[in-house]
TORMAR-125821 format. One record per residue (C-alpha): residue number from 1; x, y, z. Coordinates in Angstrom, 3 decimals. Each point is the difference from the previous one (the first is absolute). Example, Ala and Ser with C-alpha at 12.3 -4.5 7.8 and 13.67 -1.06 7.14 Angstrom:
2
SITE    i        px        py        pz
SITE    1    12.300    -4.500     7.800
SITE    2     1.370     3.440    -0.660
// end
This chain:
665
SITE    i        px        py        pz
SITE    1     0.000     0.000     0.000
SITE    2     1.287     3.452    -0.931
SITE    3     0.664     1.946     3.211
SITE    4     1.570     2.988    -1.748
SITE    5    -3.579     1.232     0.039
SITE    6    -1.656     0.902     3.293
SITE    7    -2.663    -2.076     1.723
SITE    8    -3.660     0.824    -0.550
SITE    9    -1.685     2.162     2.656
SITE   10    -3.668     0.270     0.940
SITE   11     0.165     3.678    -0.989
SITE   12     0.806    -0.979    -3.590
SITE   13    -3.744    -0.078    -0.554
SITE   14     0.455     3.726    -0.654
SITE   15     2.526    -0.774    -2.753
SITE   16    -2.136    -2.330    -2.117
SITE   17    -2.125     1.103    -2.961
SITE   18    -2.896    -2.384    -0.570
SITE   19    -1.203    -0.218    -3.617
SITE   20    -3.498    -1.112    -1.000
SITE   21    -2.769     0.213    -2.619
SITE   22     1.799    -0.126    -3.378
SITE   23    -2.337     1.125    -2.814
SITE   24     0.773     0.246    -3.692
SITE   25    -0.961     3.215    -1.742
SITE   26    -2.502    -0.465    -2.818
SITE   27     2.685     0.121    -2.687
SITE   28     1.960    -2.709     1.807
SITE   29     3.303     1.890    -0.279
SITE   30     0.109     1.047     3.670
SITE   31    -1.447    -0.897     3.372
SITE   32    -0.897     1.690     3.269
SITE   33     0.564    -1.238     3.533
SITE   34    -0.289     1.080     3.628
SITE   35     2.929     0.375     2.403
SITE   36    -0.738     0.097     3.745
SITE   37     2.432     1.043     2.730
SITE   38    -0.133     0.731     3.716
SITE   39     0.578     3.688     0.735
SITE   40     1.326     2.033     2.914
SITE   41    -3.546     0.810     1.158
SITE   42    -0.538    -3.661     0.923
SITE   43    -2.310    -0.465    -2.989
SITE   44     0.257    -1.366    -3.533
SITE   45     0.414     1.904    -3.246
SITE   46    -1.002    -1.474    -3.374
SITE   47     1.055     1.522    -3.325
SITE   48    -0.854    -0.758    -3.615
SITE   49     2.766    -0.738    -2.490
SITE   50     0.066    -0.581    -3.747
SITE   51     2.711    -1.854    -1.877
SITE   52     0.299    -0.305    -3.763
SITE   53     1.232    -3.412    -1.068
SITE   54     2.832     1.535    -2.014
SITE   55     1.242     2.116     2.916
SITE   56     2.248    -1.126     2.850
SITE   57    -1.645     1.917     2.837
SITE   58    -3.594     0.753     0.990
SITE   59    -1.318     3.544     0.299
SITE   60    -1.768     1.129     3.154
SITE   61    -3.467     1.440    -0.626
SITE   62    -1.180     1.001     3.463
SITE   63     1.785     1.604     2.942
SITE   64    -0.612     1.081     3.580
SITE   65    -1.040    -1.986     3.063
SITE   66    -3.342    -1.358    -1.225
SITE   67    -0.974    -3.521    -0.976
SITE   68    -0.495    -0.032    -3.780
SITE   69    -1.174    -3.264    -1.566
SITE   70    -2.546    -1.820    -2.207
SITE   71     0.837     1.801    -3.276
SITE   72    -2.261    -0.632    -2.996
SITE   73     0.655     1.312    -3.545
SITE   74    -2.731     1.488    -2.135
SITE   75    -0.618    -1.993    -3.227
SITE   76     1.692     2.692    -2.103
SITE   77     3.037    -0.099     2.297
SITE   78    -0.115     3.757     0.586
SITE   79    -1.162     0.004     3.629
SITE   80     0.516    -2.027     3.165
SITE   81    -2.467    -0.216     2.855
SITE   82     1.569    -1.010     3.321
SITE   83    -0.683    -0.140     3.710
SITE   84     1.806     2.363     2.382
SITE   85    -0.143     1.093     3.646
SITE   86     1.530     3.416    -0.758
SITE   87    -3.204     1.794     1.077
SITE   88    -0.316    -2.093     3.173
SITE   89    -2.143    -2.992    -0.953
SITE   90     0.436    -2.262    -3.029
SITE   91    -1.589     1.889    -2.911
SITE   92     0.172    -0.270    -3.777
SITE   93     2.311     2.290    -1.957
SITE   94     0.643     0.336    -3.715
SITE   95     3.200     0.960    -1.770
SITE   96     0.868     0.396    -3.697
SITE   97     2.771    -2.296    -1.164
SITE   98     1.752     2.854    -1.804
SITE   99     0.454     1.891     3.273
SITE  100    -1.684     2.577     2.168
SITE  101    -1.526     0.027     3.457
SITE  102    -2.374    -2.698     1.218
SITE  103    -3.660     1.005     0.294
SITE  104    -2.143    -1.217     2.881
SITE  105    -3.090    -1.841    -1.280
SITE  106    -1.746    -1.106     3.198
SITE  107    -0.587     1.649     3.375
SITE  108    -2.040    -2.815     1.544
SITE  109    -0.483     0.238     3.756
SITE  110     1.423    -3.468     0.625
SITE  111     2.370    -0.123    -2.980
SITE  112    -0.065    -1.661    -3.423
SITE  113     2.046    -2.999    -1.165
SITE  114     0.712    -2.553    -2.746
SITE  115    -0.776     1.951    -3.205
SITE  116    -0.515    -1.726    -3.365
SITE  117    -0.629     1.530    -3.452
SITE  118    -2.684    -1.085    -2.412
SITE  119     1.461    -1.176    -3.322
SITE  120    -1.333     3.075    -1.838
SITE  121     1.468     2.374     2.578
SITE  122    -3.363     1.636     0.715
SITE  123    -0.261    -0.960     3.639
SITE  124     1.885    -1.319     3.017
SITE  125    -1.419    -2.395     2.576
SITE  126     1.388     0.046     3.538
SITE  127    -0.825    -1.025     3.571
SITE  128    -1.150     2.231     2.850
SITE  129    -1.146    -0.647     3.561
SITE  130    -3.480     1.472     0.418
SITE  131    -2.830     0.081     2.475
SITE  132    -3.495    -0.897    -1.160
SITE  133    -1.225     3.513    -0.800
SITE  134     3.245     1.593    -1.168
SITE  135    -0.240     2.171    -3.119
SITE  136     2.924    -0.674    -2.359
SITE  137    -0.561     3.332    -1.757
SITE  138     0.603     1.955     3.212
SITE  139     3.036    -1.667     1.538
SITE  140     2.551     2.155     1.787
SITE  141     3.220    -1.216     1.570
SITE  142     0.470     1.094     3.579
SITE  143     3.119     1.731     1.215
SITE  144     2.388    -1.752     2.362
SITE  145    -1.400     2.056     2.872
SITE  146    -3.589    -0.875    -0.918
SITE  147     0.841    -3.691    -0.186
SITE  148     1.707     0.134     3.391
SITE  149    -3.002     1.780     1.557
SITE  150    -2.387    -2.594    -1.457
SITE  151     2.201    -2.798     1.348
SITE  152    -0.033     1.530     3.473
SITE  153    -3.791     0.360    -0.128
SITE  154    -0.430    -3.620    -1.072
SITE  155     2.265    -1.153     2.829
SITE  156    -2.502     1.515     2.434
SITE  157    -2.922    -1.921    -1.491
SITE  158    -1.005    -3.619     0.659
SITE  159     0.326    -2.536    -2.815
SITE  160    -3.215    -1.898    -0.721
SITE  161     0.599    -3.477    -1.438
SITE  162    -2.669    -2.225    -1.532
SITE  163     1.979    -2.030    -2.554
SITE  164     2.009    -3.191     0.348
SITE  165     2.684     1.353    -2.326
SITE  166     0.575     3.333     1.739
SITE  167     3.762     0.572    -0.095
SITE  168     3.154    -0.789    -1.952
SITE  169     3.684     0.210     0.781
SITE  170     0.516     2.241    -3.026
SITE  171    -2.823     2.495     0.679
SITE  172    -0.818    -0.267     3.694
SITE  173    -3.658     0.192     1.041
SITE  174    -2.343     0.374    -2.942
SITE  175    -2.265     3.017    -0.254
SITE  176    -2.909     0.587    -2.368
SITE  177     2.217     0.543    -3.033
SITE  178     0.226    -2.423    -2.913
SITE  179     2.328    -0.082    -2.978
SITE  180    -1.976     1.134    -3.045
SITE  181     0.938     0.368    -3.659
SITE  182    -0.044     3.491    -1.508
SITE  183     0.140     1.096    -3.649
SITE  184     1.776     3.221    -0.945
SITE  185    -0.901     1.526    -3.377
SITE  186     3.314     1.411    -1.206
SITE  187    -1.448     2.567    -2.432
SITE  188    -2.901     1.227     2.152
SITE  189     1.952    -0.402     3.262
SITE  190    -3.001    -1.422     1.858
SITE  191    -0.335    -2.977     2.335
SITE  192    -2.595    -2.777    -0.053
SITE  193    -0.450    -2.645     2.690
SITE  194    -0.293    -3.458    -1.583
SITE  195    -0.607    -2.254     3.004
SITE  196    -2.095     0.599     3.108
SITE  197    -0.486    -3.373     1.718
SITE  198     0.890    -0.401     3.679
SITE  199     3.224    -1.822    -0.886
SITE  200     3.577     0.647    -1.055
SITE  201     0.442    -0.016    -3.788
SITE  202     3.341    -0.741    -1.674
SITE  203     0.608     1.138    -3.571
SITE  204     1.358    -2.845    -2.120
SITE  205    -0.107     1.317    -3.590
SITE  206    -1.903     1.993    -2.635
SITE  207    -1.265    -1.604    -3.212
SITE  208     1.976     0.975    -3.124
SITE  209    -3.125     1.679    -1.419
SITE  210    -0.394     1.981     3.219
SITE  211    -3.608    -1.082     0.542
SITE  212     0.395    -2.211     3.066
SITE  213     1.922    -0.055     3.260
SITE  214     1.294    -3.226     1.503
SITE  215     0.177     0.072     3.782
SITE  216     0.147    -2.416     2.924
SITE  217    -1.992     0.170     3.213
SITE  218    -2.005    -2.005     2.502
SITE  219    -3.601     1.052    -0.673
SITE  220    -1.619    -3.063     1.568
SITE  221    -2.803     0.524     2.499
SITE  222     2.018    -1.917     2.593
SITE  223     3.232     1.801    -0.838
SITE  224     0.930     0.564     3.635
SITE  225     0.326    -3.756     0.500
SITE  226     1.501    -1.005    -3.361
SITE  227     3.514     0.556    -1.322
SITE  228    -0.967     0.184    -3.639
SITE  229     1.223     2.369    -2.679
SITE  230    -1.968    -0.216    -3.245
SITE  231     0.575     1.540    -3.414
SITE  232    -2.643     2.368    -1.361
SITE  233    -0.581     1.873    -3.246
SITE  234    -1.522     3.470     0.213
SITE  235    -1.597     1.389    -3.171
SITE  236     0.730     3.745    -0.047
SITE  237    -3.078     0.822    -2.091
SITE  238    -2.658    -2.053     1.763
SITE  239     1.732    -0.126     3.411
SITE  240    -0.916    -3.694     0.137
SITE  241     2.339    -2.316     1.914
SITE  242     0.571    -3.621    -0.976
SITE  243     1.769    -2.627     2.129
SITE  244     2.530    -2.188    -1.818
SITE  245     1.005    -2.351     2.818
SITE  246    -1.761    -2.439     2.316
SITE  247    -0.158     1.838     3.299
SITE  248     2.068    -2.697     1.702
SITE  249     3.610     1.000    -0.611
SITE  250     2.558     2.785    -0.188
SITE  251     0.963     1.463    -3.387
SITE  252     2.266     2.883    -0.965
SITE  253     2.842     1.319    -2.181
SITE  254    -2.481    -0.208    -2.886
SITE  255     0.683     1.450    -3.449
SITE  256    -1.838     0.219    -3.304
SITE  257     1.539    -1.474    -3.122
SITE  258     0.909     2.573    -2.693
SITE  259    -3.327    -0.588    -1.805
SITE  260    -1.974     0.034     3.240
SITE  261    -1.637    -3.352    -0.738
SITE  262     1.863    -1.823     2.772
SITE  263     1.079     0.660     3.584
SITE  264     2.936    -1.634     1.771
SITE  265     0.026    -0.179     3.791
SITE  266     1.651    -1.683     2.942
SITE  267    -2.384    -1.626     2.451
SITE  268    -1.039    -3.000     2.065
SITE  269    -2.999    -1.245     1.961
SITE  270     1.608    -0.801     3.352
SITE  271     0.314    -3.754    -0.581
SITE  272     2.765     0.017     2.637
SITE  273    -1.155     3.167     1.752
SITE  274     2.889     2.480     0.340
SITE  275     2.488    -2.590    -1.278
SITE  276    -1.637    -0.252    -3.437
SITE  277     2.252     0.575    -3.013
SITE  278    -1.106     2.637    -2.492
SITE  279    -1.400    -1.156    -3.322
SITE  280     0.076     1.826    -3.326
SITE  281    -3.403     0.453    -1.652
SITE  282    -1.084     1.350    -3.361
SITE  283    -3.577     1.294    -0.215
SITE  284    -2.041     0.703    -3.109
SITE  285    -1.101     3.591     0.550
SITE  286    -3.515    -0.410    -1.434
SITE  287    -0.973    -3.416     1.364
SITE  288     2.195    -0.058     3.142
SITE  289     0.945    -3.564    -0.927
SITE  290     3.333    -0.745     1.603
SITE  291     2.912    -2.312    -0.690
SITE  292     2.618    -0.925     2.599
SITE  293     3.412    -0.107    -1.676
SITE  294     1.894    -1.115     3.107
SITE  295    -1.911    -3.109     1.104
SITE  296     2.990    -2.259    -0.765
SITE  297     2.608     2.261     1.606
SITE  298     1.289    -0.128     3.553
SITE  299     1.619     3.405     0.554
SITE  300    -1.129     3.173     1.702
SITE  301    -0.868     2.703    -2.535
SITE  302     1.232     3.473     0.883
SITE  303     2.751     0.970     2.424
SITE  304    -0.006    -1.700     3.430
SITE  305     3.698     0.648     0.743
SITE  306     0.395     2.158     3.090
SITE  307     2.607     2.560     1.002
SITE  308     0.155     3.071     2.227
SITE  309     0.910     2.690    -2.562
SITE  310    -2.628    -0.448    -2.728
SITE  311    -1.691     3.400     0.148
SITE  312    -2.432     0.774    -2.816
SITE  313    -2.167    -2.162    -2.234
SITE  314     0.881    -1.587    -3.339
SITE  315    -1.891    -1.906    -2.670
SITE  316     0.192    -3.781     0.347
SITE  317    -2.492    -0.832    -2.763
SITE  318    -1.891    -1.332    -1.756
SITE  319     0.791     2.118    -3.085
SITE  320    -1.191    -0.749    -3.565
SITE  321     2.142     0.023    -3.113
SITE  322    -1.166     1.983    -3.028
SITE  323    -1.402    -3.016    -1.864
SITE  324    -2.022    -1.238     3.016
SITE  325     1.757    -3.348    -0.310
SITE  326     2.111     0.099     3.179
SITE  327    -0.044     1.304     3.537
SITE  328     3.035     1.013     2.074
SITE  329     0.254    -0.105     3.790
SITE  330     2.344    -0.579     2.909
SITE  331     0.101    -3.320     1.827
SITE  332     1.422    -1.044     3.373
SITE  333     2.002    -3.219     0.028
SITE  334     2.829    -1.528     2.103
SITE  335     1.244     3.140     1.702
SITE  336    -0.102     2.266    -3.040
SITE  337    -2.447     1.732    -2.307
SITE  338     0.071    -0.013    -3.784
SITE  339    -1.772     1.223    -3.115
SITE  340    -2.342    -2.485    -1.663
SITE  341    -1.983    -0.175    -3.241
SITE  342    -3.087    -2.104    -0.708
SITE  343    -2.142    -0.439    -3.099
SITE  344    -3.771    -0.378     0.135
SITE  345     0.342    -3.788     0.074
SITE  346     1.822     0.199     3.316
SITE  347     3.464    -0.874    -1.360
SITE  348     2.418     1.580     2.460
SITE  349     3.580     1.094    -0.657
SITE  350     2.620     1.884     1.965
SITE  351     1.295     3.156    -1.684
SITE  352     2.380     0.964     2.794
SITE  353     0.866    -1.558     3.358
SITE  354     3.253     0.080     1.964
SITE  355     1.094     0.043     3.629
SITE  356    -1.592     3.382     0.607
SITE  357    -3.243     1.855     0.618
SITE  358    -1.885     1.424    -2.978
SITE  359    -2.243     2.445     1.880
SITE  360    -1.746     1.619    -2.979
SITE  361    -0.043     0.348    -3.762
SITE  362    -1.338     1.936    -2.955
SITE  363    -0.559    -1.236    -3.560
SITE  364     0.065     1.659    -3.414
SITE  365     0.303    -1.594    -3.465
SITE  366     2.024    -3.029     0.992
SITE  367     2.214     1.793     2.511
SITE  368    -0.188     0.009     3.784
SITE  369     1.267     2.220     2.781
SITE  370     0.709    -2.165     3.049
SITE  371     0.488     1.271     3.534
SITE  372     2.460    -2.358     1.708
SITE  373     1.325    -0.268     3.543
SITE  374     2.689    -2.386     1.235
SITE  375     1.223    -0.781     3.537
SITE  376     2.947     2.349    -0.580
SITE  377    -1.682     2.686    -2.140
SITE  378    -3.287     1.643     1.061
SITE  379    -1.266     0.820    -3.495
SITE  380     0.709     0.805    -3.632
SITE  381    -1.872     0.059    -3.292
SITE  382     0.898    -2.187    -2.962
SITE  383    -1.100    -0.253    -3.615
SITE  384    -0.949    -3.515    -1.140
SITE  385    -0.218    -0.391    -3.768
SITE  386    -1.914    -2.632    -1.939
SITE  387     3.263    -1.907    -0.616
SITE  388     0.496    -0.383     3.771
SITE  389     2.789     2.574     0.260
SITE  390    -0.021     1.810     3.363
SITE  391     1.535     3.486     0.228
SITE  392     0.318     2.021     3.192
SITE  393    -1.448     3.509    -0.370
SITE  394     0.554     1.586     3.414
SITE  395     2.790     0.142     2.540
SITE  396    -1.986     0.523     3.182
SITE  397     1.695     0.365     3.387
SITE  398     3.474     0.118    -1.541
SITE  399     1.581     1.893     2.896
SITE  400    -1.628    -2.217     2.633
SITE  401     1.090    -3.207    -1.741
SITE  402     3.538     1.226    -0.604
SITE  403     0.508     0.763     3.698
SITE  404    -1.936    -2.741     1.806
SITE  405     0.758    -3.726     0.162
SITE  406    -3.022    -2.294    -0.436
SITE  407    -0.127    -3.759     0.491
SITE  408    -0.798    -2.269    -2.959
SITE  409    -2.328    -2.783     1.211
SITE  410     0.856    -3.665    -0.318
SITE  411    -3.044    -1.974    -1.162
SITE  412    -0.614    -3.257     1.811
SITE  413    -2.538    -2.816    -0.041
SITE  414    -0.582    -2.247     2.978
SITE  415    -2.337    -2.882     0.817
SITE  416    -2.802     0.362     2.538
SITE  417    -0.914    -2.718     2.482
SITE  418    -2.583    -1.496    -2.357
SITE  419     2.232     0.176    -3.079
SITE  420    -1.261     3.265    -1.499
SITE  421     2.705     2.179    -1.560
SITE  422     0.239     3.526     1.392
SITE  423     1.869     2.908    -1.611
SITE  424     1.983     2.580     1.918
SITE  425     2.903     2.424    -0.125
SITE  426     2.975     0.746     2.212
SITE  427     1.816     3.325     0.314
SITE  428     3.608     0.165     1.171
SITE  429     0.928     2.803     2.395
SITE  430     1.953     3.109    -0.943
SITE  431     3.725    -0.706     0.058
SITE  432    -0.507    -3.759     0.096
SITE  433     3.176    -1.910     0.935
SITE  434     0.431    -3.724    -0.566
SITE  435     0.471    -1.962     3.196
SITE  436    -1.794     2.506     2.219
SITE  437    -3.287    -0.793     1.782
SITE  438    -2.902     2.400    -0.465
SITE  439    -3.338     0.556     1.734
SITE  440    -3.079    -0.976    -2.000
SITE  441    -3.474     1.485    -0.553
SITE  442    -2.979    -1.836    -1.507
SITE  443    -2.438     2.380    -1.760
SITE  444    -3.657    -1.036    -0.501
SITE  445    -2.256     1.796    -2.484
SITE  446    -3.577     1.089     0.561
SITE  447    -3.117    -0.907    -1.894
SITE  448     0.362    -2.905     0.341
SITE  449    -0.916    -0.141    -3.698
SITE  450     2.915     2.076    -1.297
SITE  451     3.518    -0.764    -1.190
SITE  452     3.565     0.868     0.872
SITE  453     2.322     0.058    -2.963
SITE  454     2.412     1.767    -2.277
SITE  455    -0.681     3.632     0.835
SITE  456     1.619     2.744     2.033
SITE  457    -0.982    -0.245     3.684
SITE  458     1.493     2.702     2.208
SITE  459    -0.644    -1.738     3.325
SITE  460     1.658    -3.236    -1.097
SITE  461     3.007     1.824    -1.438
SITE  462     0.313     2.091     3.168
SITE  463     0.200    -3.092     2.197
SITE  464     2.742    -1.359    -2.251
SITE  465     1.761     3.358     0.203
SITE  466    -0.114    -0.194     3.809
SITE  467     1.851    -3.318    -0.054
SITE  468    -2.713    -2.671    -0.115
SITE  469    -0.541    -3.019    -2.184
SITE  470    -3.568     0.552    -1.270
SITE  471    -2.225    -2.875    -1.098
SITE  472    -3.373     0.634    -1.625
SITE  473    -2.204    -2.710    -1.471
SITE  474    -3.413    -0.691    -1.497
SITE  475    -1.633    -2.621     2.241
SITE  476    -3.250    -1.656    -1.074
SITE  477    -2.714     2.621    -0.261
SITE  478     2.211     2.236    -2.160
SITE  479    -0.764     0.987    -3.577
SITE  480     2.243    -1.068    -2.862
SITE  481    -0.252    -3.787     0.194
SITE  482    -3.510    -0.844    -1.155
SITE  483    -3.509    -0.244     1.431
SITE  484     0.564    -2.990     2.294
SITE  485     3.060     1.622     1.561
SITE  486    -1.584     3.399     0.702
SITE  487    -3.083    -1.682     1.475
SITE  488     1.972    -2.391     2.199
SITE  489     0.211     2.140     3.150
SITE  490    -3.711     0.696     0.288
SITE  491    -1.474    -1.591     3.139
SITE  492     3.555    -1.035     0.954
SITE  493     1.579     3.206     1.345
SITE  494     2.902    -0.974     2.218
SITE  495     0.051    -3.493    -1.522
SITE  496     1.979    -0.872    -3.099
SITE  497     0.676     3.660    -0.756
SITE  498     1.817     0.091     3.351
SITE  499     1.937    -3.205    -0.669
SITE  500     0.920     1.306    -3.479
SITE  501     1.734     2.926     1.698
SITE  502     1.707    -2.176     2.589
SITE  503     1.206    -2.278    -2.808
SITE  504     1.462     3.085    -1.683
SITE  505     2.025     0.808     3.118
SITE  506     1.104    -3.634     0.324
SITE  507     1.118     0.006    -3.637
SITE  508     1.924     3.262     0.370
SITE  509     1.808    -1.208     3.111
SITE  510     0.958    -3.240    -1.743
SITE  511     1.151     1.568    -3.285
SITE  512     1.685     3.212     1.195
SITE  513     2.607    -0.442     2.712
SITE  514     0.473     3.770     0.335
SITE  515    -3.352     0.325     1.836
SITE  516     0.335     0.151     3.788
SITE  517    -2.693    -2.433     1.207
SITE  518    -0.019     1.700     3.392
SITE  519    -0.926     3.415    -1.440
SITE  520    -3.238    -0.505    -1.920
SITE  521    -2.641     2.722    -0.418
SITE  522    -3.433     0.088    -1.612
SITE  523    -2.310     2.774    -1.180
SITE  524    -3.031     0.572    -2.204
SITE  525    -3.007     2.254    -0.498
SITE  526    -3.764    -0.549    -0.184
SITE  527    -0.335    -3.749    -0.664
SITE  528     3.772     0.012     0.543
SITE  529    -0.680     1.635     3.370
SITE  530    -2.519    -2.710     0.835
SITE  531     2.585    -2.614    -0.938
SITE  532     2.738     1.711     2.037
SITE  533    -2.318    -0.084     3.026
SITE  534    -0.834    -3.632    -0.731
SITE  535     3.673    -0.950    -0.340
SITE  536     1.107     1.458     3.339
SITE  537    -2.908    -1.801     1.669
SITE  538     1.024    -3.351    -1.478
SITE  539     3.827    -0.013    -0.002
SITE  540     2.813     1.668     1.910
SITE  541     2.613    -0.404    -2.733
SITE  542    -0.060     3.734    -0.806
SITE  543     1.884     2.410     2.266
SITE  544    -1.867     3.118    -1.153
SITE  545    -3.242     0.707    -1.835
SITE  546    -1.789     3.044    -1.423
SITE  547    -3.725    -0.249    -0.711
SITE  548    -1.423     2.718    -2.261
SITE  549    -3.665     1.059    -0.488
SITE  550    -0.868    -3.427     1.343
SITE  551    -2.964    -2.229     0.768
SITE  552    -0.032    -1.575     3.465
SITE  553    -3.668    -0.796     0.677
SITE  554    -2.374    -1.154    -2.735
SITE  555    -2.997     0.304     2.319
SITE  556     0.329     3.782     0.140
SITE  557     1.470     0.374    -3.499
SITE  558    -3.358    -1.146    -1.416
SITE  559    -1.725     3.072     1.431
SITE  560     2.641     2.712    -0.137
SITE  561     1.768    -0.431    -3.359
SITE  562    -1.403     1.683    -3.097
SITE  563     0.091    -3.454    -1.635
SITE  564    -0.520    -2.166     3.088
SITE  565    -3.633    -0.930    -0.620
SITE  566     0.863    -1.811    -3.253
SITE  567     3.775    -0.617     0.141
SITE  568    -0.235    -2.081     3.184
SITE  569    -2.272    -2.570    -1.616
SITE  570     1.872     0.166    -3.298
SITE  571     3.296    -0.900     1.641
SITE  572    -0.935    -2.007     3.099
SITE  573    -3.232    -1.579    -1.185
SITE  574    -2.149     1.411     2.816
SITE  575    -1.339     3.319     1.217
SITE  576    -0.259     1.000     3.659
SITE  577    -3.468    -1.395     0.612
SITE  578     0.675    -3.171    -2.005
SITE  579     2.786    -1.374     2.166
SITE  580     1.699     2.344     2.509
SITE  581     2.056    -2.890     1.385
SITE  582     1.583    -0.568    -3.408
SITE  583     0.840     3.700    -0.364
SITE  584     1.634     0.000     3.426
SITE  585     2.044    -3.074    -0.963
SITE  586     1.296     1.975    -3.021
SITE  587     0.849     3.031     2.177
SITE  588     3.660     0.550     1.015
SITE  589    -1.228     1.666     3.204
SITE  590    -1.099    -3.421     1.276
SITE  591     3.641    -1.080     0.086
SITE  592     1.452     3.145     1.617
SITE  593     1.116    -1.925     3.094
SITE  594     2.428    -1.947    -2.209
SITE  595     1.823     3.097    -1.273
SITE  596     3.640     0.275     1.082
SITE  597     1.281     2.003    -2.993
SITE  598     0.489     3.763     0.533
SITE  599    -2.751     1.556    -2.119
SITE  600    -0.252     3.493    -1.490
SITE  601    -3.507     1.000    -1.078
SITE  602    -0.371     2.820    -2.579
SITE  603    -3.382     1.265    -1.173
SITE  604    -1.676     3.026    -1.598
SITE  605    -2.662     1.575     2.192
SITE  606    -2.398     0.556    -2.922
SITE  607     0.320    -3.528    -1.374
SITE  608    -3.533    -1.193    -0.780
SITE  609     1.097    -3.168    -1.814
SITE  610     1.734    -1.582     2.983
SITE  611    -1.055     2.488     2.687
SITE  612     2.462     0.967     2.704
SITE  613    -2.105    -1.733     2.661
SITE  614     1.503    -3.233    -1.353
SITE  615     3.424     1.206     1.094
SITE  616    -1.370     1.458     3.219
SITE  617    -1.351    -3.394     0.989
SITE  618     3.296    -1.704    -0.788
SITE  619     2.057     2.620     1.824
SITE  620    -2.174     0.159     3.122
SITE  621    -0.151    -3.771     0.321
SITE  622     3.750    -0.472    -0.410
SITE  623     0.830     2.904     2.302
SITE  624    -2.406    -1.331     2.617
SITE  625     1.809    -3.334    -0.283
SITE  626     3.295     1.904     0.550
SITE  627     1.334    -0.937    -3.446
SITE  628     2.620     2.040    -1.868
SITE  629    -2.160     2.207    -2.248
SITE  630    -0.073     3.560    -1.329
SITE  631    -2.781     1.833    -1.851
SITE  632     0.619     2.792    -2.549
SITE  633    -3.076     1.897    -1.232
SITE  634    -0.018     2.228    -3.084
SITE  635    -2.540     2.855     0.275
SITE  636    -2.070     0.658    -3.125
SITE  637     1.356    -3.048    -1.833
SITE  638    -2.219    -2.617    -1.613
SITE  639     0.718    -3.511    -1.299
SITE  640     2.116     1.432    -2.835
SITE  641     2.606     1.585     2.293
SITE  642     2.893    -2.067    -1.365
SITE  643    -0.866     0.728    -3.653
SITE  644    -1.539     3.466    -0.239
SITE  645    -0.041     1.456     3.503
SITE  646     1.594     3.302     0.915
SITE  647     3.669    -0.308    -1.048
SITE  648     1.411     0.852     3.431
SITE  649    -2.369    -2.492     1.635
SITE  650     1.152    -2.676    -2.447
SITE  651     3.619     0.706     0.894
SITE  652    -0.738    -0.028     3.741
SITE  653    -1.744    -3.355    -0.415
SITE  654     3.019    -1.488    -1.786
SITE  655     2.374     1.295     2.662
SITE  656    -2.112    -1.494     2.787
SITE  657     0.011    -3.385    -1.762
SITE  658     3.738    -0.060    -0.613
SITE  659     0.661     1.382     3.481
SITE  660    -1.908    -2.871     1.606
SITE  661     1.973    -2.590    -1.917
SITE  662     3.262     1.776     0.828
SITE  663    -0.922    -0.120     3.693
SITE  664    -0.822    -3.705     0.129
SITE  665     1.976    -1.580    -2.850
// end
């Protein structure tokens, strides 16, 4: 390992540019993208860039401290509509591609997002959060002072709840607002509300002839109790809405074919509840007859590879070719993601796949722009030609990479107790010296239906930089290895998923003599936090543990989590009233008396996914039992603290984790 470079620091989060959302211009000779960075105000800044394919460097389009994203070109290529927080809230702005100042288009009270042009350039459809009687023709954005005053007034009022689904980790407690679709007439500069139902509506696409809107929503009468997301067509002339799907599944990422006669969409009907692999469907627009192209496949469609620096959204497909003969999309398989192509007979082929993370793409006339991350490079964009030639277009984070040493993972495969093969990776510590013994940390991902793999992960690299051997694996329940594998942990939490992880440690100790078997640590978040709690209650082999945004008690999780009322039964097979004894048997808190491992508990105080009371129960019980335990709370932070929380909070979290391991290992 090259030690002429310095070791990575937690604070290097401020030195990393995160690229996302590559989009070809209409001519196909250039593309736009978004670059997001942490700034000195403890916030994030996002800027728009454009790069011509025949030029070596991209040009920056937007400046300042705002978040600028979601650009969309007009059909004539002369204008770009984009989303920006420069006025305070996310609003829509328009800029001419030949230069000039951006013009603010919307001043909606609660902001405006996700703009999309009609093919004739006459109108733009976007999303806005509205109350039932809001008038879209009389919207006025409030000042920062007005918003603060309104917030203070609301904090003095009680919250009345009468829904089952009344909160989310992303939004907090729901109010009376719903996401509606709005049409903006570009020439007349007037707004028209397209949807009004008491539901959140997601724009999917606009027909090529501009006469219909494709959106997804749950408009069922029993929507509060059903996790469905159907596809609908809205006729702009008649205002009639037509359902395309069955009302029993979840569909999205839908797109019209160039002629508008077909629609491609990801979706599934919960055959394995939350562990169900996505399918790829093609619908006939007129008849709604559908064909499943992926029924013989066994891969997860889309991007299920997780990291902690992937800020911003990117297209993962499906995308049509010009002849309507093929669809392109990303797929998740064996620790990596790749670009795939399928014809309408379901014949699948890989266009690009390597030991890396394709996090997004754009397509134009046989050429692709791929966004790629590797374990030692956070992001770059590449051009993939029809002949398979891959050319790097950007040189992101050049200064950071030239000064900081990162660890290249060693891929390994080991055998579980029952003979299943499990994939994992091992990072060597900074300044690794042959013959020296090193402390070891096992990392466990959340989900559990997610996947570790070949992408940049700041936390893992930081542990290696601090002198630890880092092992991270995909035990059963992870994506990337087929439907049976991802489903295998359901109703068996703490069973074979636990022994898969213990087998990983056994394998590492047997194969790598530089690991000090007396200095083993373990950490994980969310499901990984549950598993960390479970591990320290079932073995004393680890000398230090850090549980993050954890689950400790399934009995209370059912009622306090924003997903508890359905996730508990999905994953454990029973809800609270079905079998409380079974839920208690699955709860790490039951085994707290067995814990001898020093445990650090870290949790965001506004986490509604795995609420902080889960950590409070674990901490209080262990402290009452006079165990070695410490509790670190992060004010204002939700479940996404490690990925998109306040930058300084993210750094403090990392330093607490590494500090705990330094103390006990």
